[in-house]
PDB file of N, CA, C and O in Angstrom:
ATOM      1  N   MET A   1       0.833  -1.187  -0.008  1.00  0.00           N
ATOM      2  CA  MET A   1      -0.014  -0.006  -0.010  1.00  0.00           C
ATOM      3  C   MET A   1       0.874   1.229   0.003  1.00  0.00           C
ATOM      4  O   MET A   1       1.855   1.292   0.745  1.00  0.00           O
ATOM      5  N   LYS A   2       0.533   2.185  -0.801  1.00  0.00           N
ATOM      6  CA  LYS A   2       1.306   3.402  -0.901  1.00  0.00           C
ATOM      7  C   LYS A   2       1.080   4.308   0.337  1.00  0.00           C
ATOM      8  O   LYS A   2      -0.011   4.346   0.905  1.00  0.00           O
ATOM      9  N   GLN A   3       2.089   4.993   0.709  1.00  0.00           N
ATOM     10  CA  GLN A   3       2.030   5.882   1.863  1.00  0.00           C
ATOM     11  C   GLN A   3       1.004   6.952   1.665  1.00  0.00           C
ATOM     12  O   GLN A   3       0.312   7.327   2.612  1.00  0.00           O
ATOM     13  N   GLU A   4       0.883   7.463   0.448  1.00  0.00           N
ATOM     14  CA  GLU A   4      -0.101   8.514   0.153  1.00  0.00           C
ATOM     15  C   GLU A   4      -1.537   8.018   0.359  1.00  0.00           C
ATOM     16  O   GLU A   4      -2.393   8.754   0.848  1.00  0.00           O
ATOM     17  N   ALA A   5      -1.789   6.741  -0.027  1.00  0.00           N
ATOM     18  CA  ALA A   5      -3.106   6.167   0.208  1.00  0.00           C
ATOM     19  C   ALA A   5      -3.409   6.061   1.662  1.00  0.00           C
ATOM     20  O   ALA A   5      -4.533   6.347   2.073  1.00  0.00           O
ATOM     21  N   LEU A   6      -2.450   5.660   2.470  1.00  0.00           N
ATOM     22  CA  LEU A   6      -2.660   5.585   3.902  1.00  0.00           C
ATOM     23  C   LEU A   6      -2.966   6.922   4.511  1.00  0.00           C
ATOM     24  O   LEU A   6      -3.840   7.028   5.372  1.00  0.00           O
ATOM     25  N   LYS A   7      -2.245   7.973   4.071  1.00  0.00           N
ATOM     26  CA  LYS A   7      -2.486   9.320   4.553  1.00  0.00           C
ATOM     27  C   LYS A   7      -3.893   9.763   4.198  1.00  0.00           C
ATOM     28  O   LYS A   7      -4.598  10.345   5.023  1.00  0.00           O
ATOM     29  N   LEU A   8      -4.300   9.483   2.962  1.00  0.00           N
ATOM     30  CA  LEU A   8      -5.668   9.894   2.516  1.00  0.00           C
ATOM     31  C   LEU A   8      -6.737   9.176   3.309  1.00  0.00           C
ATOM     32  O   LEU A   8      -7.752   9.768   3.678  1.00  0.00           O
ATOM     33  N   ALA A   9      -6.509   7.886   3.575  1.00  0.00           N
ATOM     34  CA  ALA A   9      -7.502   7.119   4.385  1.00  0.00           C
ATOM     35  C   ALA A   9      -7.594   7.655   5.774  1.00  0.00           C
ATOM     36  O   ALA A   9      -8.694   7.760   6.317  1.00  0.00           O
ATOM     37  N   ALA A  10      -6.484   8.000   6.376  1.00  0.00           N
ATOM     38  CA  ALA A  10      -6.489   8.578   7.720  1.00  0.00           C
ATOM     39  C   ALA A  10      -7.225   9.930   7.750  1.00  0.00           C
ATOM     40  O   ALA A  10      -7.965  10.241   8.684  1.00  0.00           O
ATOM     41  N   GLU A  11      -6.990  10.715   6.691  1.00  0.00           N
ATOM     42  CA  GLU A  11      -7.684  12.017   6.590  1.00  0.00           C
ATOM     43  C   GLU A  11      -9.185  11.879   6.441  1.00  0.00           C
ATOM     44  O   GLU A  11      -9.951  12.654   7.013  1.00  0.00           O
ATOM     45  N   ILE A  12      -9.603  10.878   5.660  1.00  0.00           N
ATOM     46  CA  ILE A  12     -11.051  10.590   5.494  1.00  0.00           C
ATOM     47  C   ILE A  12     -11.671  10.267   6.828  1.00  0.00           C
ATOM     48  O   ILE A  12     -12.745  10.769   7.161  1.00  0.00           O
ATOM     49  N   ILE A  13     -10.997   9.426   7.598  1.00  0.00           N
ATOM     50  CA  ILE A  13     -11.489   9.012   8.889  1.00  0.00           C
ATOM     51  C   ILE A  13     -11.610  10.237   9.842  1.00  0.00           C
ATOM     52  O   ILE A  13     -12.588  10.406  10.570  1.00  0.00           O
ATOM     53  N   ARG A  14     -10.559  11.065   9.784  1.00  0.00           N
ATOM     54  CA  ARG A  14     -10.526  12.246  10.653  1.00  0.00           C
ATOM     55  C   ARG A  14     -11.691  13.200  10.320  1.00  0.00           C
ATOM     56  O   ARG A  14     -12.360  13.711  11.218  1.00  0.00           O
ATOM     57  N   VAL A  15     -11.915  13.423   9.045  1.00  0.00           N
ATOM     58  CA  VAL A  15     -13.040  14.289   8.606  1.00  0.00           C
ATOM     59  C   VAL A  15     -14.359  13.664   8.910  1.00  0.00           C
ATOM     60  O   VAL A  15     -15.302  14.377   9.255  1.00  0.00           O
ATOM     61  N   ASP A  16     -14.478  12.358   8.799  1.00  0.00           N
ATOM     62  CA  ASP A  16     -15.715  11.656   9.122  1.00  0.00           C
ATOM     63  C   ASP A  16     -16.043  11.832  10.605  1.00  0.00           C
ATOM     64  O   ASP A  16     -17.204  12.044  10.954  1.00  0.00           O
ATOM     65  N   LEU A  17     -15.069  11.750  11.457  1.00  0.00           N
ATOM     66  CA  LEU A  17     -15.300  11.921  12.868  1.00  0.00           C
ATOM     67  C   LEU A  17     -15.745  13.329  13.196  1.00  0.00           C
ATOM     68  O   LEU A  17     -16.615  13.524  14.044  1.00  0.00           O
ATOM     69  N   ILE A  18     -15.148  14.331  12.521  1.00  0.00           N
ATOM     70  CA  ILE A  18     -15.561  15.691  12.676  1.00  0.00           C
ATOM     71  C   ILE A  18     -17.018  15.853  12.217  1.00  0.00           C
ATOM     72  O   ILE A  18     -17.803  16.520  12.891  1.00  0.00           O
ATOM     73  N   ARG A  19     -17.386  15.247  11.073  1.00  0.00           N
ATOM     74  CA  ARG A  19     -18.710  15.302  10.568  1.00  0.00           C
ATOM     75  C   ARG A  19     -19.720  14.760  11.589  1.00  0.00           C
ATOM     76  O   ARG A  19     -20.783  15.342  11.804  1.00  0.00           O
ATOM     77  N   ASP A  20     -19.361  13.639  12.204  1.00  0.00           N
ATOM     78  CA  ASP A  20     -20.262  13.050  13.207  1.00  0.00           C
ATOM     79  C   ASP A  20     -20.480  13.983  14.392  1.00  0.00           C
ATOM     80  O   ASP A  20     -21.596  14.107  14.897  1.00  0.00           O
ATOM     81  N   GLU A  21     -19.400  14.642  14.836  1.00  0.00           N
ATOM     82  CA  GLU A  21     -19.511  15.560  15.933  1.00  0.00           C
ATOM     83  C   GLU A  21     -20.426  16.792  15.562  1.00  0.00           C
ATOM     84  O   GLU A  21     -21.279  17.221  16.339  1.00  0.00           O
ATOM     85  N   LEU A  22     -20.197  17.300  14.379  1.00  0.00           N
ATOM     86  CA  LEU A  22     -21.014  18.461  13.901  1.00  0.00           C
ATOM     87  C   LEU A  22     -22.479  18.057  13.774  1.00  0.00           C
ATOM     88  O   LEU A  22     -23.360  18.835  14.142  1.00  0.00           O
ATOM     89  N   LEU A  23     -22.763  16.850  13.257  1.00  0.00           N
ATOM     90  CA  LEU A  23     -24.140  16.388  13.125  1.00  0.00           C
ATOM     91  C   LEU A  23     -24.787  16.275  14.493  1.00  0.00           C
ATOM     92  O   LEU A  23     -25.954  16.634  14.651  1.00  0.00           O
ATOM     93  N   GLU A  24     -24.043  15.776  15.501  1.00  0.00           N
ATOM     94  CA  GLU A  24     -24.582  15.696  16.826  1.00  0.00           C
ATOM     95  C   GLU A  24     -24.934  17.070  17.376  1.00  0.00           C
ATOM     96  O   GLU A  24     -25.956  17.229  18.044  1.00  0.00           O
ATOM     97  N   GLU A  25     -24.083  18.080  17.094  1.00  0.00           N
ATOM     98  CA  GLU A  25     -24.394  19.435  17.512  1.00  0.00           C
ATOM     99  C   GLU A  25     -25.635  19.936  16.852  1.00  0.00           C
ATOM    100  O   GLU A  25     -26.461  20.572  17.507  1.00  0.00           O
ATOM    101  N   LEU A  26     -25.806  19.677  15.576  1.00  0.00           N
ATOM    102  CA  LEU A  26     -26.996  20.136  14.823  1.00  0.00           C
ATOM    103  C   LEU A  26     -28.211  19.464  15.381  1.00  0.00           C
ATOM    104  O   LEU A  26     -29.249  20.111  15.512  1.00  0.00           O
ATOM    105  N   ILE A  27     -28.140  18.180  15.724  1.00  0.00           N
ATOM    106  CA  ILE A  27     -29.276  17.458  16.294  1.00  0.00           C
ATOM    107  C   ILE A  27     -29.647  18.069  17.651  1.00  0.00           C
ATOM    108  O   ILE A  27     -30.832  18.211  17.952  1.00  0.00           O
ATOM    109  N   VAL A  28     -28.672  18.425  18.460  1.00  0.00           N
ATOM    110  CA  VAL A  28     -28.925  19.038  19.760  1.00  0.00           C
ATOM    111  C   VAL A  28     -29.639  20.367  19.543  1.00  0.00           C
ATOM    112  O   VAL A  28     -30.584  20.679  20.268  1.00  0.00           O
ATOM    113  N   LEU A  29     -29.207  21.158  18.558  1.00  0.00           N
ATOM    114  CA  LEU A  29     -29.803  22.476  18.298  1.00  0.00           C
ATOM    115  C   LEU A  29     -31.164  22.390  17.728  1.00  0.00           C
ATOM    116  O   LEU A  29     -32.042  23.156  18.125  1.00  0.00           O
ATOM    117  N   GLU A  30     -31.393  21.472  16.791  1.00  0.00           N
ATOM    118  CA  GLU A  30     -32.605  21.455  15.987  1.00  0.00           C
ATOM    119  C   GLU A  30     -33.458  20.205  16.136  1.00  0.00           C
ATOM    120  O   GLU A  30     -34.545  20.138  15.562  1.00  0.00           O
ATOM    121  N   GLY A  31     -33.007  19.231  16.876  1.00  0.00           N
ATOM    122  CA  GLY A  31     -33.831  18.046  17.109  1.00  0.00           C
ATOM    123  C   GLY A  31     -34.128  17.305  15.807  1.00  0.00           C
ATOM    124  O   GLY A  31     -33.257  17.111  14.958  1.00  0.00           O
ATOM    125  N   ASN A  32     -35.376  16.905  15.687  1.00  0.00           N
ATOM    126  CA  ASN A  32     -35.820  16.145  14.526  1.00  0.00           C
ATOM    127  C   ASN A  32     -35.699  16.882  13.205  1.00  0.00           C
ATOM    128  O   ASN A  32     -35.682  16.254  12.146  1.00  0.00           O
ATOM    129  N   ASP A  33     -35.615  18.215  13.251  1.00  0.00           N
ATOM    130  CA  ASP A  33     -35.485  19.020  12.036  1.00  0.00           C
ATOM    131  C   ASP A  33     -34.060  18.996  11.500  1.00  0.00           C
ATOM    132  O   ASP A  33     -33.828  19.458  10.383  1.00  0.00           O
ATOM    133  N   ALA A  34     -33.119  18.486  12.239  1.00  0.00           N
ATOM    134  CA  ALA A  34     -31.703  18.500  11.830  1.00  0.00           C
ATOM    135  C   ALA A  34     -31.500  17.860  10.468  1.00  0.00           C
ATOM    136  O   ALA A  34     -30.761  18.399   9.643  1.00  0.00           O
ATOM    137  N   TYR A  35     -32.129  16.736  10.215  1.00  0.00           N
ATOM    138  CA  TYR A  35     -31.893  16.057   8.932  1.00  0.00           C
ATOM    139  C   TYR A  35     -32.509  16.804   7.761  1.00  0.00           C
ATOM    140  O   TYR A  35     -31.948  16.823   6.666  1.00  0.00           O
ATOM    141  N   GLU A  36     -33.634  17.402   7.985  1.00  0.00           N
ATOM    142  CA  GLU A  36     -34.297  18.242   6.946  1.00  0.00           C
ATOM    143  C   GLU A  36     -33.397  19.440   6.645  1.00  0.00           C
ATOM    144  O   GLU A  36     -33.183  19.761   5.475  1.00  0.00           O
ATOM    145  N   ILE A  37     -32.869  20.102   7.660  1.00  0.00           N
ATOM    146  CA  ILE A  37     -31.971  21.255   7.439  1.00  0.00           C
ATOM    147  C   ILE A  37     -30.744  20.783   6.668  1.00  0.00           C
ATOM    148  O   ILE A  37     -30.321  21.451   5.724  1.00  0.00           O
ATOM    149  N   LEU A  38     -30.163  19.640   7.051  1.00  0.00           N
ATOM    150  CA  LEU A  38     -28.972  19.143   6.377  1.00  0.00           C
ATOM    151  C   LEU A  38     -29.282  18.884   4.916  1.00  0.00           C
ATOM    152  O   LEU A  38     -28.468  19.232   4.061  1.00  0.00           O
ATOM    153  N   ARG A  39     -30.427  18.286   4.587  1.00  0.00           N
ATOM    154  CA  ARG A  39     -30.812  18.018   3.181  1.00  0.00           C
ATOM    155  C   ARG A  39     -30.985  19.285   2.422  1.00  0.00           C
ATOM    156  O   ARG A  39     -30.537  19.387   1.280  1.00  0.00           O
ATOM    157  N   LYS A  40     -31.647  20.299   3.039  1.00  0.00           N
ATOM    158  CA  LYS A  40     -31.826  21.577   2.334  1.00  0.00           C
ATOM    159  C   LYS A  40     -30.485  22.223   2.008  1.00  0.00           C
ATOM    160  O   LYS A  40     -30.302  22.691   0.885  1.00  0.00           O
ATOM    161  N   VAL A  41     -29.581  22.266   2.905  1.00  0.00           N
ATOM    162  CA  VAL A  41     -28.269  22.884   2.688  1.00  0.00           C
ATOM    163  C   VAL A  41     -27.483  22.045   1.610  1.00  0.00           C
ATOM    164  O   VAL A  41     -26.852  22.602   0.712  1.00  0.00           O
ATOM    165  N   GLN A  42     -27.550  20.753   1.737  1.00  0.00           N
ATOM    166  CA  GLN A  42     -26.863  19.910   0.792  1.00  0.00           C
ATOM    167  C   GLN A  42     -27.425  20.030  -0.638  1.00  0.00           C
ATOM    168  O   GLN A  42     -26.654  19.962  -1.595  1.00  0.00           O
ATOM    169  N   ASN A  43     -28.693  20.200  -0.799  1.00  0.00           N
ATOM    170  CA  ASN A  43     -29.305  20.365  -2.097  1.00  0.00           C
ATOM    171  C   ASN A  43     -28.949  21.711  -2.712  1.00  0.00           C
ATOM    172  O   ASN A  43     -28.972  21.842  -3.936  1.00  0.00           O
ATOM    173  N   ASN A  44     -28.628  22.692  -1.922  1.00  0.00           N
ATOM    174  CA  ASN A  44     -28.273  24.012  -2.425  1.00  0.00           C
ATOM    175  C   ASN A  44     -26.822  24.137  -2.853  1.00  0.00           C
ATOM    176  O   ASN A  44     -26.408  25.185  -3.351  1.00  0.00           O
ATOM    177  N   HIS A  45     -26.055  23.092  -2.666  1.00  0.00           N
ATOM    178  CA  HIS A  45     -24.613  23.114  -3.048  1.00  0.00           C
ATOM    179  C   HIS A  45     -24.386  22.246  -4.217  1.00  0.00           C
ATOM    180  O   HIS A  45     -23.255  22.129  -4.688  1.00  0.00           O
TER     181      HIS A  45
END
């Protein structure tokens, strides 16, 4: 396995963990509406 591939895989995992934390914050702020808000923002990009 190439070193660059391992670095990219580690970065993907790091970003995924950050995503999970941010989603948890959004759920705390907006409850059941969090997923609808996420879809709206995602569809606008």
